C-alpha positions in Angstrom: 147.7 129.7 110.5 145.5 127.5 108.5 147.3 124.6 107.0 146.7 123.0 103.6 146.8 119.2 103.3 147.0 116.9 100.3 145.3 113.7 101.2 143.2 111.1 99.4 140.3 112.1 101.4 137.6 110.6 99.2 139.4 107.6 97.9 136.6 105.2 98.9 134.3 107.1 96.6 136.6 107.3 93.7 134.5 104.9 91.7 132.3 107.8 90.7 132.0 108.3 87.0 134.7 110.9 87.2 137.7 111.8 89.3 136.7 112.7 92.9 139.9 114.2 94.0 140.2 117.9 93.3 143.7 119.2 93.7 143.0 122.9 93.2 140.3 125.5 92.9 141.7 128.8 91.6 138.6 130.7 90.7 135.0 131.0 91.5 131.8 132.0 89.7 130.8 135.4 91.1 127.2 135.5 90.2 124.9 137.1 92.8 123.5 133.7 93.9 127.0 132.4 94.8 128.1 133.1 98.3 131.7 132.3 97.9 134.0 135.3 97.4 136.6 135.9 94.7 140.2 135.0 95.2 139.4 132.1 97.5 141.9 129.3 96.9 142.2 125.8 98.4 143.4 122.4 97.4 141.7 120.7 100.4 138.8 118.4 99.8 138.2 117.1 103.3 138.4 118.0 107.0 138.9 115.3 109.7 138.2 115.7 113.4 141.2 117.2 115.2 143.4 116.9 112.2 145.3 120.1 111.9 142.9 121.6 114.5 140.2 122.0 111.9 137.2 120.3 113.6 136.1 120.3 117.2 138.0 118.3 119.7 136.8 114.7 120.3 138.1 111.6 121.9 139.3 110.4 118.6 141.8 111.7 116.0 140.8 110.2 112.7 142.0 110.1 109.1 141.5 107.9 106.1 144.5 106.0 104.8 145.5 106.4 101.2 146.9 102.9 101.2 143.8 100.9 102.1 141.1 103.6 102.3 140.2 102.6 105.8 139.5 105.1 108.6 141.9 104.9 111.5 141.0 106.5 114.9 143.2 107.0 117.9 141.8 107.5 121.4 142.9 110.9 122.9 141.2 110.3 126.2 144.5 109.3 127.7 145.6 112.9 127.2 143.1 114.2 129.8 145.5 113.4 132.7 148.1 115.7 131.4 148.2 119.4 131.8 150.1 120.4 128.7 147.9 123.1 127.1 148.2 122.0 123.5 148.2 118.2 124.2 145.4 117.5 121.7 147.4 119.3 119.0 150.5 117.2 119.6 149.3 114.3 117.4 148.1 113.9 113.9 147.1 110.9 111.8 149.0 110.9 108.5 147.7 109.7 105.2 149.0 106.1 105.7 147.1 105.7 109.0 150.0 106.3 111.3 149.8 108.4 114.5 152.5 111.0 114.2 153.7 114.1 116.1 152.7 117.6 114.9 156.0 119.2 114.2 154.6 122.6 114.6 154.0 122.0 118.3 156.9 122.4 120.6 156.7 120.0 123.5 158.4 121.0 126.8 161.3 118.7 127.7 159.6 117.6 130.9 156.5 116.5 129.0 158.2 114.4 126.3 158.2 111.1 128.2 154.5 111.4 129.2 153.6 112.4 125.7 155.5 109.4 124.2 153.8 107.0 126.7 150.5 108.5 125.7 151.2 108.0 122.1 151.8 104.3 122.7 148.6 104.1 124.7 146.6 105.8 121.9 148.1 103.3 119.4 147.0 100.4 121.6 143.5 101.7 121.6 143.4 102.4 117.9 140.1 101.7 116.1 139.6 100.9 112.4 136.5 101.4 110.3 136.0 100.4 106.7 133.1 100.3 104.3 130.3 97.9 105.0 130.8 96.4 101.5 133.0 97.0 98.6 132.0 100.1 96.7 130.7 99.8 93.2 129.2 102.0 90.6 125.9 102.2 92.5 127.8 104.9 94.5 128.4 106.8 91.3 125.5 109.3 91.5 124.9 112.6 93.2 121.7 111.9 95.1 121.3 112.5 98.8 121.4 109.5 101.1 121.7 108.7 104.8 123.1 105.3 105.9 123.7 104.1 109.4 125.3 100.8 108.3 127.8 102.3 105.8 130.8 101.3 107.9 131.9 98.2 109.7 134.6 97.8 112.4 135.1 99.2 115.8 133.0 102.3 115.1 129.4 102.4 114.1 129.7 105.6 112.1 126.9 107.2 110.1 127.3 108.4 106.5 125.3 111.4 105.2 125.5 112.7 101.6 123.8 115.9 100.5 123.6 115.6 96.7 123.3 118.3 94.2 120.9 116.4 92.0 118.2 117.1 94.6 117.4 120.7 93.8 114.8 123.5 93.8 113.5 123.2 97.3 111.2 126.1 98.1 111.1 127.2 101.7 110.0 130.8 101.0 106.7 130.3 102.7 108.3 129.3 106.0 108.5 132.0 108.7 111.9 133.7 108.6 113.0 132.1 105.4 112.8 135.5 103.5 116.1 136.3 105.1 117.8 133.3 103.5 119.4 133.6 100.2 117.9 131.3 97.5 115.0 130.5 99.8 112.8 129.6 96.9 115.4 127.5 95.1 117.7 125.6 97.5 119.7 122.6 96.6 120.1 119.8 99.1 123.9 120.0 99.2 123.9 123.8 100.1 120.5 124.3 101.8 121.7 124.0 105.4 124.7 126.2 104.6 122.5 129.0 103.4 120.4 128.7 106.5 123.4 128.7 108.8 124.9 131.7 106.9 121.7 133.7 107.6 122.2 132.9 111.3 125.8 133.8 111.3 125.0 137.2 109.8 122.2 137.7 112.4 119.5 137.8 109.8 117.7 135.0 111.8 118.1 133.6 115.3 119.5 130.2 115.9 116.1 129.0 117.0 114.6 130.1 113.7 117.5 128.5 111.9 116.7 125.2 113.6 113.0 125.4 112.6 113.7 126.3 109.0 116.4 123.7 108.6 114.1 121.0 109.9 111.3 122.0 107.5 113.9 122.2 104.7 114.8 118.5 105.4 111.1 117.7 105.5 110.8 119.0 101.9 114.0 117.2 100.8 114.5 113.6 99.7 116.0 113.0 103.2 112.6 113.5 104.8 112.1 111.2 107.9 115.6 109.8 107.4 117.6 112.1 109.7 116.6 113.4 113.1 115.9 117.0 114.1 118.8 116.6 116.6 121.3 115.8 113.8 119.9 118.5 111.6 120.4 121.0 114.4 123.8 119.6 115.0 124.8 120.4 111.4 123.6 123.9 111.7 125.6 124.4 114.9 128.7 123.0 113.3 128.5 125.4 110.4 127.6 128.4 112.6 130.1 127.8 115.4 133.1 126.3 113.6 134.7 128.8 111.2 136.8 126.0 109.6 133.7 124.2 108.6 131.9 127.3 107.3 135.0 128.4 105.3 135.5 124.9 104.0 132.0 124.9 102.5 132.2 128.6 101.4 135.5 128.1 99.6 134.6 124.8 98.0 133.8 124.6 94.3 130.3 123.4 95.0 128.9 126.8 94.1 130.4 126.5 90.6 128.0 123.8 89.5 125.8 122.6 92.3 124.6 119.5 90.4 128.1 118.2 90.0 129.0 118.1 93.7 127.9 116.5 96.9 128.7 117.5 100.4 129.4 114.5 102.6 129.5 114.1 106.4 130.6 111.2 108.6 129.3 111.2 112.2 130.3 109.0 115.2 127.9 107.2 117.5 127.1 110.4 119.4 126.6 112.5 116.3 130.0 114.2 116.6 131.4 115.1 113.3 134.3 112.8 112.2 134.8 114.3 108.7 133.3 116.5 106.1 134.3 116.5 102.4 133.0 117.2 99.0 132.9 115.0 96.0 132.7 115.9 92.3 130.5 113.8 90.0 130.8 114.1 86.3 128.0 112.0 85.0 128.0 111.7 81.3 125.7 110.0 78.7 125.8 106.3 78.7 126.8 105.0 75.3 126.5 101.2 75.0 127.6 99.4 71.8 125.1 96.7 70.8 126.3 95.8 67.3 123.4 93.5 66.7 122.3 92.7 63.1 119.7 90.2 61.8 118.2 89.7 58.4 115.8 87.1 56.9 114.8 86.7 53.2 111.6 85.0 52.1 110.0 83.8 48.9 107.1 81.4 48.0 106.1 81.1 51.6 102.8 79.8 52.8 100.3 81.7 54.9 101.3 82.1 58.6 104.3 79.9 58.0 107.0 82.0 59.7 107.5 83.8 63.0 110.4 84.2 65.3 111.3 85.6 68.7 114.9 86.5 69.3 116.7 85.6 72.5 116.7 88.1 75.3 119.7 90.4 75.0 121.2 92.6 77.8 121.7 96.2 76.9 123.4 97.2 80.2 123.5 96.8 84.0 121.7 99.9 85.1 122.6 99.3 88.8 126.2 100.5 88.0 124.8 104.0 87.5 122.1 104.5 90.2 120.9 102.9 93.4 117.4 102.2 92.2 115.4 102.4 89.0 113.7 105.7 89.9 117.0 107.4 90.3 118.4 105.9 87.1 115.4 107.2 85.1 115.9 110.6 86.7 119.6 110.7 85.9 119.0 109.4 82.3 115.5 110.4 81.3 115.9 109.8 77.5 117.4 107.1 75.4 118.0 106.6 71.7 119.1 103.7 69.6 121.7 105.5 67.5 122.4 104.5 63.8 119.8 101.8 64.2 116.7 100.8 62.3 114.0 98.2 61.7 113.5 97.7 57.9 111.3 95.7 55.6 111.6 95.2 51.8 108.3 93.8 50.7 107.9 92.9 47.0 109.8 96.1 46.0 108.2 98.3 48.6 110.8 99.5 51.2 109.9 100.8 54.7 112.0 101.5 57.7 111.8 102.9 61.3 114.8 104.8 62.5 112.9 106.8 65.3 113.9 104.3 68.0 113.8 106.8 70.9 111.9 106.9 74.2 111.5 108.0 77.8 113.5 105.9 80.3 110.7 106.0 82.9 108.5 104.2 80.3 110.8 101.2 80.4 109.1 98.8 82.8 109.4 95.3 83.9 106.9 94.3 81.3 107.5 94.2 77.5 105.4 97.2 76.8 107.9 99.4 75.1 107.4 98.5 71.5 108.7 99.9 68.2 106.6 98.4 65.5 107.2 98.3 61.7 104.6 97.0 59.2 104.7 96.9 55.5 101.5 95.5 53.9 101.4 94.8 50.2 98.1 93.9 48.5 97.6 93.1 44.8 94.7 91.4 42.9 95.7 88.7 40.4 93.1 86.6 38.6 90.5 87.4 41.3 92.7 86.0 44.0 93.9 88.4 46.7 97.7 88.0 47.1 98.7 89.3 50.6 102.0 89.5 52.3 102.2 91.2 55.7 105.6 91.4 57.4 105.8 92.9 60.9 108.7 93.6 63.3 108.3 94.4 67.0 111.1 95.6 69.2 110.7 95.5 73.0 112.8 97.2 75.7 112.3 96.4 79.4 114.2 95.9 82.7 114.5 93.9 85.9 116.3 94.5 89.2 119.7 94.5 87.4 119.6 94.9 83.7 117.9 96.6 80.8 117.0 94.2 77.9 115.8 94.2 74.4 114.1 91.4 72.4 112.4 91.4 69.0 109.5 89.5 67.4 109.1 89.2 63.6 106.5 87.4 61.6 105.3 87.2 58.0 101.7 86.4 56.9 101.1 85.6 53.2 98.6 84.0 50.8 99.3 80.5 49.6 99.8 81.4 46.0 102.4 84.1 46.6 105.3 84.0 44.2 107.4 87.0 45.2 109.0 87.4 48.7 110.2 89.9 51.2 113.1 90.6 53.6 113.2 91.7 57.3 116.2 93.3 59.0 117.0 94.5 62.5 120.1 96.7 62.9 121.0 98.0 66.3 124.4 99.6 66.4 124.4 101.3 69.9 122.2 102.9 72.5 122.6 106.2 74.4 121.0 107.0 77.7 121.1 110.8 77.9 122.1 112.4 81.2 119.8 115.3 82.3 122.1 118.2 82.6 119.5 120.8 83.6 
């Protein structure tokens, strides 16, 4: 019987912009493109190797601790000397990293001493793996990634995330792909699943599934990052292990592909240690600025005033994406809300409230500029009286932050009597998440 577990399986990734632990999934979208079937219910977000007999046997029984979020592995190779049929199922790793007995397994009386001795030996050979560095908000996005240095400790494990934000991969022109559902519109987090499902249902051979999956990866953002061997291994895992197939099939990923990633952890030999899904709920970034500046002028001389403001930080964009390209893909538009540049020039008022833009046009140079001019010309006793106030607002970024800075200046004739005023009001800024 399949067991249900309640564990903090993705605790190390809980710094995503929304809660990553899903406790229940009670319904599924039943549109024709969704493979999952109605009435599937689960509150399981992760599978670990050998835990509750879900994944294939390996030399290590692993789980992630809810107390410190480290991964604890116990060597089962000591069990090989014993003949007890269910020896590998005797032990589990609980959510606090302890090696415990599986109470569902009845141990013959004559085996208990050997099993207890084995338990102590496994504890002695325990290995611990933790994150390479402390997670931060740069993990809080749903792009695909592959990292071989994600963990540190006794195990050089590999982390692989298939993200839902990488979508619309067309493999329809590949031989055999016509048998695969959504072959012209595959997302990275479910692409290999659809390919494996076609192999399970004998629509394509396993050899064809290997070839299509490799070409699928070549079209994805993971191109040249993961080997054909590992790609084939993932196909085999889904095809051969019903627990893995059903885990993906019954997951809520199909409800909103973009909101979920499918994550794998592999050991040094590309054996699967764990598989889990993570929900991301990326929302618009609303940042309060609350910056206001005003300057009044009268009886000023020509070219006698100009000013550059100090550089001001809008936000640290690295908290929301790993690189600038990904940030601009996640948040393609921005808008200064309830904000304006304004000039009142000798009774003539002018303002600019259209302070919007495309994020990918924000560069490391100060070339994003919102300009406001208000010229005023009048002839008095054959002398041309001119007052020209100008405001420029710049937005730019570096490797960490997005900044703004303004420049203002006023040019006037020497015999000017009246004056003008300049104002910059920046209440807040919103970077808009691309939902579609």
